[in-house]
N, C-alpha and C positions, 0 to 999 in steps of 0.2 A: 589611448585603449579603454581607460576609466574615466568615463566624464563626473565632472564634480560641480554639485548642484546645491543652492541654498535652498532651505525648505522656506515653506509661506512663499514660494515664487509661482508663478504662472508655468513656468518650465517644470518647476518642481509637482505642481498638481498635475500636470498633464503626463508625466512621466508615472506618477503614483495609479492613475486611472490607468495607464497603459499596462502597467504590473499586474493591477487588480484583473484585467481582461484577458491577460494571458492563458491559452489552454482552453479556453471555452469550447464546448463542442457546438459549432455552430455551421462548420461547412457543410451544407446541404450535398454537394456531389459525392461527399466521402458517405455521407449517410445512405446515399442509394448505392452507391458500390456494397455498401456493408449489409445492406438489407437484401439485395440480388444473391449475394453470397450466402448468408444465412436460409434464403429460402431455399436455394441450390442443393444446400448440405442436409436439408430437413427433408428434401424429397427425395435425392440420390443417394444420400449417406457417403460411403467410402467411395464411390466412384467419383463425387463432386470433392470430396478432401483432394485426393489424389489430383485431379484436375488442376484444381488451384495450387497444390504445393508444387506442381511440375511446372506452371507457369512463373510462381513467387522463388523457388527456392532450387528444387532438384529436377530436373528435366526427366530424369530417366527412373523416378521412384514408381512402384506399383502398390497394388493392396498388401499384397504379402509383405511388402517391406515397411510397411508402416509401424508395426510394434516391435521396438527393440528387442533383439533376442538375448539369451543368457551368453551365446558366444560374445556377442558386441560389447556386452557388458564386461567381459573379461579381456577382451583385447583391449579397449580402452584404459586399462587399469596398466599395462604395459607401455603403454605411449606418455603416460606423466611421471615425471618425477615425485621421488619419495617426499620430497620437501614442500610439493603441493597438497600430497594426503596429510601430511604433518600439519600444514596451516588449516587444512578444513577441519580436521580433528580439534585443533586449538578454537577455533570458531563455533564450530558446533557445541562444542562442551561449554562455552561458554552463553551461548543462543539457549541452548536447553536450560541451564542451570537458572537463568533470568525468568524464561517462560514458565517453569517449574512453578514459581512462587504466585504466578496468575491462575494457578487453579483452584478450581472453588467444586464444591462438595453440594448433593442434594441436602435439604433439612426438612424438616416437620416440628411444628408444635401445637400441642394439644392447650387450646383456650377453655373459657368457661362453658361449663354444660354439656362439655366433653366435645367440643367443635376440634375438628384435627384441619389444621393449615398445614401446606408445605409447596416446597419448590423442587421440582425434580429437574436435575441437570446432568443432560447425556449428551455424547460427542454425534457430530454427524456422521453419517454412514460412509460418504463416499464423497469426496474432494477433488475439483480440477485445479491444477496451478499450469497457467501459461509464462512460459519464461523465453525472452528473446535471446537469439545467441547468433544472429549474423553480424550487426553493425558492432556490436560489443558483447563479449562474454559475460554475462550478468550471474555468475556462478555464486555470489554473495545473494542475489534476490532470489535463486532457488532455494538456498539454505532458509534465509529469513520467511519465507512462504511456507515451507515444506515442514518445518522444525515445531510451529506453534500448533499446527494441525497434528502431527504426532503427537507430542505432550495432550493435546485434549484427547487423545484418544480415537481418532478417525481411524474407521477400520480399513479404508481402500483409497489411495493418495494416486492419483493419475496425472501424470505430468507430459504436457504438449511443449516439444522444442522444436524450432524448425531446423530442419537437416542443413547440412552445407550440399553443395551443387554434385559432390559424389555420392548422396543420399544417406550418408552418415552422419549420425551426431557428433559435434565436436568434443573429443574424448575427455576434456575438463568436466564439461557438463555431463557428462554422464558417471564420472567417476564420484561428483559433488553429488548426485541422484543417490548410487549405490551408497555411499558413505552415510547418507541421511536415513537409508533402508527403503529406498523407493525401488519397487521393482516392475513398477507399469510405466514406462516411457513411451512416448508415442511422436513420429516424424513428421509433425505437422506444425504450423504457428501462425499468428494473424488470427484474423476473424474466421477461417476455416477452423480452426482449431477450437475455439470459442464456441462454434455452432455445434462442432462434432462432440464435444463435452456437455453441451446443453439439451440437445435433441438427441443424442445417442446413432452410433452407427453400429453394423455389423461387428467392426472390428473394436471402437471406442463404446463401452458403456455410459449410459447418462450419468453425469455426477448432479450431487444435491446442491453444491457451491463452486463457483469459480472466483479462484485469486491469480493475482500474478500481474505484471506492470505490463505495458507493450505501447506502441505510436497510436496515433488517432483511431486507425480502423478497430484495432483490439477495443479501444473506448468506448467508440461506438457500437460495437459489437455486444460488450457486456451491458451496457445502457439499454440496447434492444433485449436482449435476452432474460435481463432483470425482471421477476415476476413468476417467469418458468421456472427459474433458478435463482438462488441467490447469489451475490457477489460481495466483493469485498469492499471497493471503494471505485470511484473515477478519479484515477491519475493523472494530473496533469504534469508538464515539466517540471525539473528539478529547480530548486531554489535554495538559497543561503541568505541569511542576512546575519552579518556580524557587526556589533556594538563595541566600539574601542575607545580609550582614551588615549592621553597623550603617555600614559605607563605602559601601552603594549607595544610588542616589536612590528614593526611593520612588514618584514619579511615572512613573518609568520601569519599576519593576515592575508596579505597578499597570497601565499601559496593556499590558503584555504578558499580565497574567492577564487583561484584557478580551478582548485579539485572539483568545484562544480560547475563553472563554467564550460569545463571541457565535455561536461556530456554531450551537449547538442546545442544548435542555434538556438534552443528556444529556453535554454537553463538562464536563470537570474541569480545573478551574484552583488550584493548590496551592503555597502556599508556606510554606517549612520556612526559621525563622529564630532564631537564640539570642536573639533581641531582641523583647521586649514591644513595648517602644517602638516599632520599626521596623514590626512589625505592624499595630498601631495607627494608625500613618502612611499605609500602605499600604491600611487599610480605608479610611480617609477618602477616599486619592484614587481610591479608587474609583468610592464615591459620586459625587464631585465629575466624572470623567471620564464615568461612563456614565450622567449625565443627559441628555445631548445626544445620544446616538447612537442611529439609528434602530431597530435591533436590541434596544432596552434590554429588553423583555419577554425576549427567550430568553436574554439575558444575567442577568437577577434569577433567571431558574428554573435556571439552571446554577449560577448561585453557591449557590442555595439548597437545590440539590440534591448537589452534588458540588464547592462550593468551600470553602475553608479555608487559615485559617494553622496552621501547627503549630510550637509553641514546644519548640526542643530546647536542652540544654546547650552545644552547640557546634556546628562546620562538620563534624567527622569525625562526629558522630551524625547529621546533617541528609544525609551523603554515604550512612551506613548506610540511614536512611530512603529515600533515593532507590533505591538498589537492591534494596530490598525491593518497593517498588511498581513497579519497571521503566517509567520513565514513556517515552511516546512522544518528548516535549521535556522537555529539561532545559535549564533556563538557570543559568548560573554568576555571580551577582551579588557577588561578596566578593573581598577585597582577595589580589591575586596568584592569580587563579582558575585558572591553568596547573598550581600547585602539586597541584590538587586533581582534575584530569581523569583522572589513572591509579589513582584511588582509585574513580572510576565504573566497574562492572562492566556495568551494567543500564541502557541509555537506547537509544531508537533515533535520537535525535542530540542530541550537546551544543553547545550555544550560548553559548561564552564572553565574557564579559566584559560591560560596560554596551550597546556600540554593537554587538551580535550579536543584533537580536530574533528571536523565533520567526518574523516576518514575513519577514525577508528571507532565511531559510532556505525560506521557504512558495513565495516567488516567483523569487526570482532569484541568490541565490547558487552554485546549482549542484548541491550535493548532492540527492539524491532527496526530496523531502516526501511519499512514500507510506512510512509508517514503522510497526511493529510496535505496536499497543495493548493496551491490558487486560494489561498485564504480560506479554506476549510478548516483548519484549525481553531475558526472559531467557534465550531461545533463539533468535529470529527475527532478522533483518536488514532494512534499507530496500531496497527494490525496487533493482535494477541489473542491468547487462547482464547479468549471469549468469543471471538468471530469464529469459532469451530464447534461453540456449544450451543444446546438449544434449552430451552427452560420450557417446562409444562408446568402448571399449577394444578395443587391439588386442595380438594375440599373434601371434607365429610361433617357431615351434621347430624346428632341426635336427634330425637323427636322432640324432646323438650327445649331443646336448641331451636331448632325452626320454629316450634310455637311461638316463642319470645321475639322472633325478629320477623314474624308474618304480619302483624299488621303494619310495621313500616314498608315491607317490600310490596305488601297489597296498594297500599296508597303511593308510592312513587310509582308503580306501573299503571294505576288508574291516571297519573298524572301525565303519564306519556301516551296514554292510550292504548296501552297494550294488556288488554282484558285477560289473555291467554294467558299471560305472565301470572296475574292477579290470581287468576282460576286455579293454575299449577299449585300455587302455595294455598288457598282455601280448601281444595279436594281432599289434602291428607287430614284435615281435621274436622270433616264435615258429620262424621260419624259420631266423633265425640260430642 
């Protein structure tokens, strides 16, 4: 299931190129479908949202069903065990605590001659969250997208979740939303949900920003509406890269690779190690552990498509390899792992040591699991409170301060050929 590849070979180079290219938004057929969907929803509103939702998810849904009622929230709580609510509470507490440390406040400072400069930081007013729930119940994704917005102080949060065929939302998803304080949930998903939140309908008010994961249709839709509204990022398939040496436990490493590969057939699960023997142990462990998993089909396809163990000369080379791939998740299963953290330049999240599996980061540790994928960790960051804040510059000059800088401003404006700018400065001192 796990191929073993020596670096600096043609096979290695080809696989590396394939890894970097995965998840790119290049399918013109999907783009055409998405553009038609966006156009229909923009023109027809709720009517189009219902038509698409009937086709994709719930054949008998109607406009009056789109918004989840208070009664439906209450019924959902009766259907889930208290252990689930306890787990949600535990995760929510940790996520809130971590994200509260990211909060920033407005500031102002007084400079020479009474110049006042500042930065005003305010939350977005209304945010929309897309959460898939058909093939996988991504309860954790709901928490990771909603909680930073709540901590930031976003006034209104609308969540769109694809309904089940019986036109209800999965109760686990509704309870998770309720535990996060969300009161506005709509029964639609995919590109129609993105369109509804971007353009607005009679039922779903437009938002200022759309966040949340989804398939290629969702990613294309988010890309298309960007500029009309803001978006978080374009999320590709999940990925993990594990750097391990001979001190690591092959069963732990195998389990962590499996945990990422089971998402879908486009997931990437990569081991980088200087030990061929260790790679062979991990390969064997994957075969054993994967045998009993319910998502074995997705797991097998993922390893066949994007799974590999790369053999390098040493850990320094492994870290350099990781920096080139810029993985979403990077695990360090090496002796003295913190010695290497400073050398990692490109990674969405670094999980350090054998007892920091990617799964704990996905669910309960606290840092956000919405991470850059597809080499985007070279320039992008995890979702954070900052994604739900907007900043405004504040500038106030006294007459004396403005007069002091007028010659410099006039010269710069004249060089740029913007005489109106220069005149706006000079007119204030003509009568003097």
